TIMI-989663 format. One line per 10 residues: number of its first residue (from 1); their letters; for each residue x, y, z of C-alpha. Coordinates in nm, 3 decimals. Layout:
BEGIN
NUM> a> X,Y,Z  ...
//
This chain:
BEGIN
1> xxxxxxxxxx> 0.142,3.186,6.754  -0.071,2.914,6.918  -0.246,3.182,7.122  -0.330,3.376,6.805  -0.463,3.061,6.639  -0.695,3.010,6.935  -0.799,3.376,6.926  -0.886,3.332,6.558  -1.080,3.014,6.639  -1.282,3.195,6.907
11> xxxxxxxxxx> -1.350,3.475,6.658  -1.469,3.224,6.398  -1.693,3.055,6.656  -1.855,3.389,6.734  -1.902,3.465,6.366  -2.075,3.127,6.340  -2.293,3.214,6.642  -2.387,3.538,6.463  -2.503,3.342,6.159  -2.694,3.089,6.369
21> xxxxxxxxxx> -2.867,3.352,6.580  -2.934,3.618,6.318  -3.011,3.413,6.009  -3.071,3.049,6.100  -3.254,3.082,6.434  -3.585,2.948,6.301  -3.435,2.724,6.033  -3.351,2.353,6.083  -2.984,2.422,6.169  -3.077,2.681,6.430
31> xxxxxxxxxx> -3.354,2.470,6.576  -3.112,2.176,6.615  -2.831,2.390,6.757  -3.049,2.544,7.025  -3.295,2.259,7.082  -3.604,2.467,7.017  -3.934,2.414,6.846  -4.026,2.630,6.551  -4.285,2.809,6.766  -4.028,2.891,7.036
41> xxxxxxxxxx> -3.781,3.014,6.776  -4.036,3.235,6.603  -4.135,3.389,6.935  -3.774,3.474,7.024  -3.634,3.552,6.679  -3.585,3.926,6.740  -3.404,3.863,7.069  -3.182,3.602,6.906  -3.089,3.841,6.626  -2.984,4.099,6.884
51> xxxxxxxxxx> -2.777,3.836,7.063  -2.620,3.737,6.732  -2.521,4.095,6.666  -2.335,4.106,6.999  -2.154,3.785,6.906  -2.054,3.955,6.583  -1.905,4.244,6.777  -1.701,3.999,6.985  -1.573,3.833,6.667  -1.490,4.170,6.513
61> xxxxxxxxxx> -1.300,4.279,6.824  -1.092,3.962,6.826  -1.014,3.995,6.456  -0.924,4.359,6.510  -0.682,4.258,6.785  -0.525,3.999,6.556  -0.491,4.253,6.276  -0.287,4.482,6.501  -0.014,4.223,6.551  0.176,4.261,6.877
71> xxxxxxxxxx> 0.011,4.600,6.935  -0.324,4.418,6.960  -0.237,4.233,7.281  -0.464,4.448,7.500  -0.749,4.433,7.250  -0.732,4.053,7.237  -0.718,4.028,7.617  -1.021,4.257,7.652  -1.237,4.073,7.398  -1.138,3.726,7.521
81> xxxxxxxxxx> -1.228,3.839,7.874  -1.566,3.959,7.742  -1.623,3.622,7.574  -1.522,3.441,7.892  -1.759,3.643,8.112  -2.043,3.600,7.862  -1.974,3.226,7.848  -1.972,3.191,8.226  -2.295,3.387,8.255  -2.457,3.184,7.978
91> xxxxxxxxxx> -2.349,2.858,8.140  -2.493,2.969,8.474  -2.823,3.098,8.335  -2.900,2.924,8.006  -2.710,2.603,7.935  -2.408,2.430,8.085  -2.301,2.350,7.726  -2.203,2.717,7.685  -1.925,2.661,7.939  -1.752,2.423,7.698
101> xxxxxxxxxx> -1.843,2.586,7.367  -1.775,2.949,7.459  -1.609,2.998,7.798  -1.347,2.721,7.783  -1.196,2.821,7.445  -1.184,3.184,7.561  -1.020,3.087,7.891  -0.756,2.873,7.719  -0.692,3.146,7.462  -0.662,3.408,7.734
111> xxxxxx> -0.423,3.190,7.934  -0.205,3.121,7.630  -0.206,3.488,7.536  -0.102,3.595,7.885  0.174,3.332,7.893  0.315,3.435,7.555
//
């Protein structure tokens, strides 16, 4: 049950990332979250929306896995692994903060899921 709570939390985080990247990228909340100027955000808005869409797919996959109950084990493992890899890549290439915000929750969720 704790593993599923963490899976749901990771899904909610990625739904929040979708909102930030697709709809709030060049708004005050998005500018604060990503430490950008309005000019930088406007120049990268289309790319951010695309990135947000991918985060939405990750959230949807995790929620799908949860909706399947015990039959969703493989689906949850796959999508948590995707989140973990994306978080590690983001931490290595964009911001170390991503390691703690994205990769760590996915890693803990994956570990708990595999131990359950």
